[in-house]
C-alpha positions, 0 to 999 in steps of 0.5 A: 499542479497535477503532482501535488493533486496525486500526491494528496490523492494516493496518501488519501487512498492509503490512509483511509484503507490502513484507518479502516483495516486496522491493521498492525504491521505484524499482522499484516505481514503474517496474514500477507506471507499465508496468502491473503491478499488484502493484507498485502495491501495494506502492508504495502500501505503501511510502508508507503506512508511508513506506519509503524514501520519505516517509509520504503516504497520498494517494499511498498510496489512489491507488496501492492503488486503482490496484491494485484497478481493474487486479484485484490483490486485496491493492490493494482490502484495503490501499485498503480498510483505509488508507480507513477510517482516521480520520487518513488 
């Protein structure tokens, strides 16, 4: 039961982040390379959910960690939640 709740909560968090940002993968990737930690987290969410890119938890974790290391709290939260999932 807890695993289902964790997965559902994580998916909802990421979906909210992506829809609020309304960024495309190419724009997010470019902004992330330029140091925009929010866009790194957004791109991580895209990889975690397969929005506009092939689902890739490894890339998602790296992007969330990059955002977190740059001080973006949502990136830290996303990294921690994704890191707790057993299927990643």
